[in-house]
C-alpha positions as CSV (number, residue, x, y, z in Angstrom):
1,M,17.6,-11.6,-21.7
2,A,15.7,-8.9,-19.8
3,E,18.9,-7.0,-19.0
4,A,19.4,-7.1,-22.7
5,A,16.1,-6.3,-23.8
6,A,15.6,-3.3,-21.3
7,E,17.2,-0.9,-23.2
8,K,15.2,-1.6,-26.0
9,L,12.1,-0.6,-28.3
10,V,10.2,-2.1,-30.4
11,C,7.6,-1.9,-32.6
12,V,4.8,-4.8,-33.2
13,T,2.1,-3.8,-36.1
14,G,-1.0,-5.4,-35.2
15,A,-0.5,-5.4,-31.8
16,G,-4.3,-6.4,-31.0
17,G,-4.0,-9.3,-33.3
18,F,-4.2,-12.4,-32.5
19,I,0.0,-13.2,-33.1
20,G,0.5,-9.8,-32.4
21,S,-1.1,-9.7,-28.7
22,W,1.3,-13.0,-27.7
23,L,4.4,-11.2,-29.1
24,V,3.3,-8.0,-27.0
25,K,2.5,-10.6,-23.6
26,E,6.3,-12.3,-24.9
27,L,8.3,-9.7,-25.3
28,L,7.0,-7.3,-21.8
29,Q,7.7,-10.5,-20.2
30,R,11.1,-10.3,-21.5
31,G,11.4,-6.4,-20.4
32,Y,10.9,-4.8,-24.0
33,V,9.2,-1.6,-23.9
34,V,7.0,-2.1,-26.7
35,R,5.2,0.2,-29.1
36,G,2.0,-2.0,-30.4
37,T,0.1,-0.6,-33.6
38,A,-3.6,-0.3,-34.2
39,R,-5.8,1.4,-36.6
40,D,-7.6,2.7,-33.2
41,P,-6.4,2.2,-30.2
42,E,-8.7,3.7,-28.4
43,D,-10.9,0.8,-29.8
44,P,-12.1,-2.2,-26.7
45,K,-11.3,-5.7,-28.6
46,N,-7.6,-3.8,-27.7
47,A,-8.3,-3.1,-24.2
48,H,-6.7,-6.7,-23.4
49,L,-3.0,-5.3,-23.9
50,L,-3.6,-2.9,-21.5
51,A,-4.0,-5.8,-18.4
52,L,-0.8,-7.6,-19.7
53,D,2.4,-7.6,-17.0
54,G,4.6,-4.6,-17.6
55,A,1.9,-2.7,-19.9
56,Q,1.1,0.2,-17.3
57,E,5.3,1.2,-17.4
58,R,5.9,-0.2,-20.9
59,L,3.5,-0.8,-23.6
60,S,1.8,2.5,-25.5
61,L,-0.3,2.2,-28.4
62,Y,-0.1,4.4,-31.5
63,H,-2.4,4.8,-34.5
64,A,-1.0,3.0,-37.7
65,D,-2.7,1.9,-40.3
66,V,-0.6,-0.3,-43.2
67,L,-1.8,1.3,-45.7
68,D,-1.0,4.4,-45.1
69,Y,2.7,5.1,-44.9
70,M,3.1,8.4,-42.8
71,S,1.0,6.6,-39.7
72,L,3.6,3.4,-40.0
73,R,6.9,5.5,-39.4
74,R,5.4,7.6,-37.2
75,A,5.4,4.4,-35.2
76,F,8.8,3.2,-36.4
77,S,11.1,6.1,-35.2
78,L,13.5,5.6,-32.9
79,C,12.4,1.8,-32.9
80,D,15.8,-0.7,-32.1
81,G,13.2,-3.0,-34.3
82,V,10.0,-3.3,-36.1
83,F,8.1,-7.2,-35.7
84,H,5.7,-6.7,-38.4
85,V,3.1,-9.0,-37.8
86,A,-0.3,-7.2,-38.8
87,S,-2.0,-7.5,-42.3
88,P,-4.8,-6.4,-44.6
89,V,-7.9,-7.6,-43.1
90,S,-9.9,-10.1,-45.4
91,N,-12.1,-13.4,-44.8
92,D,-11.2,-15.1,-48.1
93,P,-8.5,-17.7,-46.9
94,N,-7.6,-17.3,-51.3
95,W,-6.8,-13.2,-50.5
96,Y,-5.2,-13.2,-47.3
97,C,-2.3,-16.2,-48.4
98,Y,-1.9,-13.7,-51.7
99,A,-1.8,-10.4,-49.0
100,K,1.3,-12.2,-47.1
101,M,3.1,-13.1,-50.3
102,V,3.7,-9.9,-52.0
103,A,3.4,-8.1,-48.6
104,E,6.8,-10.7,-48.1
105,K,8.1,-10.1,-51.2
106,T,7.9,-6.4,-51.7
107,A,9.3,-6.3,-48.4
108,M,12.4,-7.8,-49.2
109,E,12.7,-5.8,-52.0
110,E,13.0,-2.8,-49.9
111,A,15.1,-3.9,-47.5
112,S,18.0,-4.8,-49.9
113,K,17.1,-1.3,-51.9
114,R,17.6,0.2,-47.9
115,G,19.7,-2.1,-46.6
116,I,17.7,-3.2,-44.1
117,Q,18.1,-6.7,-42.0
118,L,15.0,-8.3,-41.9
119,L,14.6,-11.5,-41.3
120,I,11.3,-13.8,-42.0
121,V,9.3,-15.9,-40.1
122,V,6.8,-17.8,-41.6
123,P,3.8,-20.0,-39.2
124,P,1.2,-22.0,-41.3
125,G,-2.3,-22.5,-39.3
126,T,-1.9,-20.9,-36.2
127,I,-4.2,-22.0,-33.4
128,G,-3.7,-21.9,-29.3
129,R,-4.9,-19.9,-26.9
130,M,-6.5,-16.3,-27.7
131,L,-5.4,-13.1,-25.6
132,Q,-7.6,-11.3,-27.8
133,P,-11.8,-11.2,-27.8
134,T,-12.8,-11.2,-31.4
135,L,-11.9,-14.5,-34.0
136,N,-9.4,-14.8,-36.0
137,L,-9.5,-16.5,-39.7
138,S,-7.6,-19.7,-38.5
139,L,-9.4,-19.6,-35.3
140,S,-13.0,-19.1,-36.9
141,I,-12.0,-22.3,-38.9
142,V,-11.9,-24.1,-36.0
143,A,-15.0,-23.0,-34.9
144,T,-17.0,-23.5,-37.6
145,Y,-15.7,-27.7,-37.1
146,M,-16.6,-27.7,-33.8
147,K,-20.3,-26.0,-34.4
148,G,-20.9,-28.8,-36.8
149,T,-21.6,-26.0,-39.8
150,K,-18.6,-27.0,-42.0
151,K,-20.4,-30.4,-43.0
152,A,-17.2,-31.8,-44.9
153,Y,-13.4,-31.5,-45.0
154,S,-11.0,-30.9,-48.0
155,N,-9.2,-33.9,-48.9
156,A,-6.1,-31.9,-47.6
157,V,-3.2,-31.6,-45.5
158,G,-2.5,-28.9,-43.4
159,A,0.2,-27.2,-41.1
160,Y,-0.1,-25.9,-37.7
161,V,1.5,-23.9,-35.2
162,D,0.4,-22.7,-31.5
163,V,0.5,-18.5,-31.4
164,R,3.4,-19.2,-28.4
165,D,5.6,-20.9,-30.5
166,V,5.4,-17.7,-32.9
167,A,5.7,-15.3,-30.9
168,L,8.4,-17.4,-29.5
169,A,9.7,-17.4,-33.0
170,H,10.0,-13.7,-33.5
171,I,12.2,-12.9,-30.4
172,L,14.3,-16.1,-31.3
173,V,15.5,-14.5,-34.6
174,F,15.1,-10.9,-33.4
175,E,17.8,-11.1,-30.2
176,D,20.5,-13.8,-32.3
177,V,22.9,-11.7,-33.9
178,S,23.2,-14.9,-36.4
179,T,19.9,-15.0,-37.6
180,H,18.8,-13.7,-41.9
181,G,16.5,-14.5,-44.2
182,R,13.5,-17.0,-44.0
183,Y,12.8,-19.4,-41.0
184,L,10.0,-21.6,-41.3
185,C,7.7,-22.3,-37.9
186,I,6.0,-25.4,-38.4
187,G,4.9,-27.7,-35.9
188,H,3.1,-30.1,-37.1
189,M,1.5,-31.6,-40.5
190,L,-1.5,-33.9,-40.7
191,H,-4.0,-35.1,-43.2
192,Q,-7.1,-32.8,-42.6
193,S,-9.2,-35.7,-41.5
194,E,-6.3,-36.8,-38.8
195,F,-6.6,-33.4,-37.5
196,L,-10.6,-33.4,-36.8
197,Q,-10.1,-36.9,-35.3
198,M,-8.3,-35.3,-33.0
199,M,-11.2,-32.8,-32.2
200,R,-13.2,-35.6,-32.3
201,D,-11.0,-37.5,-29.6
202,L,-10.6,-34.2,-27.4
203,F,-13.8,-33.2,-27.4
204,P,-16.0,-35.5,-28.4
205,Q,-19.7,-34.8,-27.6
206,Y,-19.3,-31.9,-30.8
207,P,-20.8,-33.0,-34.0
208,I,-17.7,-32.6,-36.1
209,T,-17.9,-33.7,-39.5
210,T,-16.7,-37.2,-40.1
211,K,-17.3,-36.7,-44.5
212,C,-14.8,-36.0,-46.8
213,K,-15.3,-34.2,-49.9
214,D,-13.2,-36.3,-52.1
215,E,-13.7,-39.8,-50.0
216,N,-13.3,-41.3,-53.7
217,K,-10.0,-40.3,-54.0
218,P,-6.5,-41.5,-52.4
219,L,-5.5,-39.6,-49.2
220,I,-3.1,-36.7,-49.8
221,K,0.3,-37.1,-48.1
222,P,2.0,-34.5,-45.9
223,Y,4.9,-33.4,-47.3
224,K,8.0,-32.7,-46.3
225,F,9.7,-29.2,-44.4
226,S,12.6,-28.1,-42.4
227,T,12.5,-26.6,-39.0
228,Q,16.5,-26.8,-38.8
229,R,16.9,-23.1,-38.9
230,L,14.3,-22.6,-35.6
231,N,15.2,-25.8,-33.7
232,A,19.0,-24.6,-33.6
233,L,18.2,-21.2,-31.9
234,G,16.5,-23.7,-29.1
235,M,13.6,-23.8,-30.7
236,K,10.6,-26.5,-29.1
237,F,7.2,-27.0,-30.8
238,T,4.1,-27.0,-28.9
239,T,2.3,-30.7,-28.7
240,L,-0.9,-30.2,-31.2
241,K,-2.9,-32.1,-28.8
242,E,-2.1,-28.9,-26.5
243,S,-2.7,-26.7,-28.7
244,L,-5.6,-28.0,-30.0
245,Y,-7.1,-28.0,-26.2
246,N,-6.3,-24.8,-25.3
247,T,-8.1,-24.1,-28.9
248,V,-10.8,-25.1,-28.0
249,V,-11.2,-24.3,-24.5
250,S,-10.0,-20.4,-25.5
251,L,-13.5,-20.4,-27.9
252,Q,-15.8,-21.5,-25.4
253,E,-14.7,-19.0,-22.7
254,N,-15.0,-16.2,-25.3
255,G,-18.5,-17.6,-26.2
256,H,-17.6,-18.2,-30.0
257,I,-18.8,-22.4,-29.3
258,P,-21.6,-23.2,-26.9
259,V,-20.2,-25.4,-23.7
260,L,-21.2,-28.6,-24.0
261,L,-20.8,-30.4,-21.0
262,H,-18.1,-33.4,-22.1
263,K,-15.0,-34.2,-19.7
264,S,-12.1,-34.6,-22.6
265,S,-9.3,-37.1,-22.8
266,L,-6.7,-34.9,-22.2
């Protein structure tokens, strides 16, 4: 695997983000030469990338903005592959989802016009241990529940995946010459009440809400999905319990939630 990657130069957009950081880490471990993009490569929030194993020899950071065509063109020049995980930043989940949907649709149209092979990995709510110092949207939601600032949860179903699995999925589809199209990267799906109950079981010392906004209505049932295409490439998903445990410990270690003393049940 490392021998096949040794001569390959790849670019990762949004390299300093939650998924981007893990993707850079995994690519470096496999021997790739990695070019990461950031709006400000000198920003201290990207310093964790330079501390990764192999970064001194095989990682370079380029200035690029997803809304600046020429900056992306410079970053992509001479690359064997591009892992595009950056997205315009928004704290509004609806806007974020809309932006991702439009970006995928546009990418598919442009790739078809230009004869470029486009592979799409579709993750849901992504959790797990953070490498970057700043909070992203999915982890900030977990943090609000842990701190008790969110007083009720929605009668809704959520899909989740570990960030390490998302990074691995990108590499698996890139390295297999037979891959094409879209790949769902969903580890688990369950009702919000079950997700929060798991949080309470792992960390009962935190004031996690037990109140549902629509408690008088029937619970929404999980919908069906298939990850068969990724499984065929050798994908094995991390358990939700492990992912959630790592998420909370990481939030504690980075000072995003207080450390309340109690032995976890994991």
